[in-house]
Every structure is written in C-alpha cells, then in structure tokens.
N, C-alpha and C positions, 0 to 999 in steps of 0.2 A: 310437496310444494315448498320452495324455498325463496324468500323475498326479504329484501332490506329496504325499508322505506325512510323513516325518520329517526335520526339520533336523538338520544336524551339531551336535555339541557344540562350542561355542566356548571358545578357550583363555582362561585367566584373565590371562595375561601377553601384552601386545602389544609389538612391537618399538619402538625409539625413533624412531618417525616420527609426524609430525603427524597429527591425525585427518583433515584434508582429504586428505593423501597416501594414507592408508590407504583412504580412501573412493574415491580415484581408482584405486588399484590393484584395488580390489574390483570396481568398475564396469566397467573396460575390459579385463577378461580375454578379451572377446569383441568381434568387430566394430571393430577398430582401423581408423581411416580409411584408405582408398585414395585419397588425395589428394596434390596436389603438395607441400603443406605440412600433414602430418598432424597435427603437434603443435598448429599453430594451430587446426586443425578440432577437435582434442580439447579445446582450451581453450574454444571456442565451445560445444561440447556440454556440457562440465562445468559452466560457469557459475561462480557463486561467486567472481568475481573473478580467475579463473585467466587467465594469459597464456601465449603460446608459449613465452617464456623461462622462466617459472615452471614450466610443465609439464616442460620438459626438465631443469631444475635438480632438481625433486622426484624425477624418475625416476632421475637420476644418483645422488642421495643414495640412493634405495632400492636401486640396483645396488651401490653401494659398501658398503652394510650387508649385502648378501647377500640381501636380501628379493626383489628383482626379478632373475630369472635372465637374462631377455632380452625383447625386444619381437619377436615373430615368429609364425612358423606352427607349428601341430601337424597334421601331415598324417594323413589317414585311413589305417589300418593297410594295408600291403601294396599301396599304390597307386603311390607314386613309386620304390619299392624293395621290398626284403624284410625281414622282421623275425621274431624269435622270442624267446619267454621261455626262459631256460635255467636249470638248477639243478644243484648239486653237493653231494654228501655229503662234506664235507671234515673230516678229523680236526682237533679244536680246535687243537691245537698248530701246525697248518700254516695255519690259517684266514687269518691276516693276510697271510702270504707269497703264498698262492694269490690272495687277493682283490686284493692290489696288482698282481700279474701280469695278472690279468683286466682290471683297471681300466686298465692301461697300453695296452690295445688300442683304437685308435681307433673300432673298430666298436661297442665297448660304450658305452652311454650312461646305464644306470642299473645300480648294483651295490650290493646290500644284504646284509648278514648278517642271518639271522632265527633265532629260538628254535625250532629243529626239528633232527631228525638230517639232514635235507636242508637245510643251513644257509646256502648262498651262492646268491643269486638275482640274475640280471642279464639285461639286454635286449641283443641283438645286432641290428643293422641293417647292411645292405649294399645293393648294387645289385641283387642277385638271390638266389635261394635257394641256389644252387651256392656263391656267395660266403659266405653265412652258414654253410653246411655246412663250408666250409674253415676258418672262424675257430673253429668248435667242435672240429674235428679238430686244429687247432693247440694249442688249450687242453688237449685230452687228451694230445697228445704231450708238452707242456711239464710238465704236472702228474702224469700217470699216473692221473688221475681222469676218468672219462668223464662229460661233462655230459648231463643230460637235455634233450632238445630238445622243447619244449612249444609248437609253433606254434599260432596263433590258429585256432580252428574256427568260432566264431560270436561276434559282439560284441552285447552287450545295451546297454551304456553305456561309452563311452570318451570322456573329455573332459579330465581333469586340471585343469579350472577349476571352482571352487565358491565359493560366498558364504562370507566368514569374518567378517562383521561382524553382531553381534546386531541383529535388526530388519530386516535387509535381506530383500527378497522374493526367494526362490530362483527360479532359472530353471526353467521347465517343461522336462520331459524327454520325449523321444520315442523309441520303439523304433527301432533302427537297422537299416539294411540294408547288408550288406557290399558293397564295391565291388571291382571287378576291378583288376588291375594295368594301369598305363598304359604305353604305348609312348612314351617320351618323346624329343623331338627333342634335338639336341646343345644348342641354346640353352636348352631347358627344364631339361636336366641341369645346365648351368652355373648357371641360376637356383636350383635347389634347393641345389646346393653353396654359392652366395653367401648363401643365407638361413641357413645352419647357426648362424652366431653372432648372428643377429638384426639388426635395423634399428639404425643409428647413432643416437645421441641428439644430433641436430643438425637444423636447420630443414628441410633437404630430403634426408632419408634415402634416398628411392627414386632419387635421382640417384647417390648412391654405390653403392647396390645394383646399379643398372643398369651402372655402370662395371666393378664386380667381375664381373658376369655377361657383360660384353661386348655388352649390348643397350641400346636406347634406353630413356629413362624411360617413354615411352608404351608400348612394348612390355611392359616389366615390369608396369605397372599393368594393362594388358589381360590378361596371363596370370594375374596374382594374382586379379583380379576373376573370371575364368572359373573358376579353381580353387575360389575361395570359394563361388561360386554353385552349382557342381556337386557340391560336398561333398568334393572332392579334399583341400582344406585344411578340416580339421574345426573348427579354432579359429585365428583371427588376432587377436593381442592381446597383453596383458602376461602374461608367464609368471612366476608367482611361485613361491618356494621355501616349501613348507608348514612345514617344521621351523623356519625363522627366523620364521614368523609365530605360532609357539607350538604347532603341531600336532607334538609330539614322538613320538607313537605312530603309527606307520605299520604297519598290520596287514593281511596277506593271509589272507582267510578262504576256506576251501575246503570243498567237499562232494563226496561220491561219490554220483552220481545215475546209476543203471544205464539207466534208460528215458530215450531221448532226448526224447520229448515232455514228460515230468515235468521234465527238466533245463531245457528251453526255457521252460516255464511258470514254473518258480522263477526262472530268469534275468531274465525280464521283470519279475517282481514285485520282485526285489532291485534291478533297474536303476531303478525308480521311486523308490526310497528316497533321500532327500536326504543320508543319512549314508553312502551308498555312492558312492564316487568313480570306481570302475571296476568292470565286471561283464562276464565273457566265458566261454566254454567253451573249454577246451584238452584234448588227449588225456591220459588217464591213462597212467602208465608202471609198471604193477605188476611185481614186488611192491614196489619201492622207493617208488613214488608212485602211490597208488590214486585220486587225486581228479581230477574233471573239470570242476567248476564253481568259478570264482574270483570274488571280489569284494574290493575294496580299501576300507578305512575309515581315515581320518585323524581323530585325536582328540588332545586335550591329554595324555593319559596312557594306560597300559596298562589300568588299571582302567575307564576310561570305554569303551575299545574292547570289553572283555569284556561289559560290561553292554549295550552296543549290540548286540553279536552275540547274546546271550541274548534280547534283545527281538525281534530279527529272527526267530530260531529259533521262538520261541513264537508271534509273530504270523502266520507263515506255515506253522506246524504241520509243521515239518521236524525235530522233536527225534528222529525215528527215523533220520534219515540220518546216516551216518559223516561227520564233519567234523573240521577242525583249524584252529587260529587260530595264525598264524605272525607274531609281532610282530618288528619290526625292531630289532635290537640295535646296528647301525652302518651309517651310510651311508658307502660308500667312493666312490661316484661318482654324481653327477646332473647331466646336461647334455643339450643338444639332440641329437637323432639325427644321425649322419653316415653318408651313403650312398656315399661314396667318389667323389663327382662334382666336388669342388673343383678338380681339375686337368684336367678334361676339355677 
C-alpha cells in the first residue's frame, strides 16, 4: 500500500549552506552509489556542474557545520543486532547528571529529554538482546532508576530520511514487513563495525572501509549490495541532522490503543502521513507508561507540532483515544548505532 498525504512543515531558517548543497543533501539521503568511486557517480547523477571534488568538499562543509552526520547505512531494526527504546522518570534536579551518564555508554545512540514525567528517552543497541538487557541493568544500578524497556513490536514506518526542501516531491511510502535477526559471519560483523562512523569523504571510500573490515573492496560492495537489495539496510545515503536543518521541535506522539487490529490500522494510516517520520508499536508499561502506538514528528517549532498532531487526530477520527505529545527539550546524544562489533 503506497500513499502520500501531508507534507512536513518546512523551517523558516535554513543553515548557512548553498542551495545546491542543500539540494544534494535532500536528494541523496537514499540510494548512495555502490561504486568504486561513489562521489564521482554522485556528481554524474546530480548534474548541475558538480564534480567529484566539488561533491566531497560540499559534504565536508556540511559535516563541519553539523548538518551532515555521516554517509552510511541505516539498518532495519533488529537485523544485524538488537535494540530497544528505553525511558526513565528522572527527578528534574538529577536529569542532566543521569542523562550524561546514559550518553557516556557506547551502546546508547540517541538520548533526548522530553516534556513529560517520563522525561529521558534513549535508544540502546548491542549485538544481542542479552547485551541490551545488561546495559539497562547497568543504568539501573548506577542511577537507582529502573528504565522502561520498550522493544519494537511492529514497524509501520522507520526511515529517518525525509524531504526538507519546499517543492520537493516526497518519496512514496510503503507499509513495512519486519525482518528477522541475521546470523552474521565474522567478516560481516567486522563490516557492520567498520560502517559505524560512515564512509570517508575521499574518492575511494570503499577501499578504506574494506581495510577497516579486513575484506577486499569487492567483498564489501557485494555484501552491501546484497543487504540493500534484501532490506537489511533500510537506507544507505546521506544522514542529516534535523535540528541543524531548522527542525528544532522533535516530538514523540503516543496513543493507547487497546485493540491490536485497531492499533495496526491506525499505525498504517499514520505511517502514510508525510509529516510522520517514524511510526511503530511498542509495549505499554502501566501504570507509568500506558501507551503502545508511537510516531515521531519533526517541525520548526512546538506550535507547529501540536497543530500537526491535532490535524492527524481529527483526520483519522481518534479524538477518543488517550494520547500524549512529548516534545524534546534537549538533545544529549545523536549518533549512529554501535553494535559492539568494532573489535571482532
């Protein structure tokens, strides 16, 4: 099922990058070339007078300004490792100290404070579920606050890439089928570890990636092509940082939907909305956390987020469902996932 409904609100302020560079970042969030000289291929596809050196220089500038996080892979959830969304109700006077400790753990890749009594939200990734559980137990022992463990139950839309330029044609969305965990070979584990920091901004980045992984360049390209074709890699491209692009309000919108069929139906509808950047089901943990359907909305400001949520609730006739909107108040950590394979 493919639908395009509502485009996201665009920020009024754009970063200090040229219009051609912003267009480049917007266009190549997906389908980065798997070629010996990918930036030269990118220049060919981009046209408009781009050269290989020009592409590399533009991306380096975007990275220095914090707009480009990395060039690399977003893996489908729980395929090359395990992950969970976790949350804590931290006393306000301890929030910064607890958040900084959580962010210091290499297994934590996103960590945000949100306006709610459950106020600290972070993602933990590791090689397997037992390792994820160990990290959560360590956080409990260190802080005295037990994290809520909210593993993915069902995904409706997970991408983290979206059009951020007015007038751009948004990508069609398709309902997703979850994938099972892979049994990775030792060489594949090394490749996942080598990918964590992304591709180098130099003419032959796959050569350097292969050296880090202890593989040949041909082996690396073969594995990456297979993972992209099979959906193990959900997205391979330019990974941008939304806040630096002017999307200062990052809101997690949640609903309590008791009936599983009703939850799935609403999840599919929300996933088709271009304003929604993530949508998935996770378990409720009553009484502290009663919600089981999640979606993310990025917008220039909190007012726009709330207006968007009100529109979604009215359009999909869910005004009766208990819900909450958790707007981020601070970003402590945002980086690529680390699965613990770097030293395999």
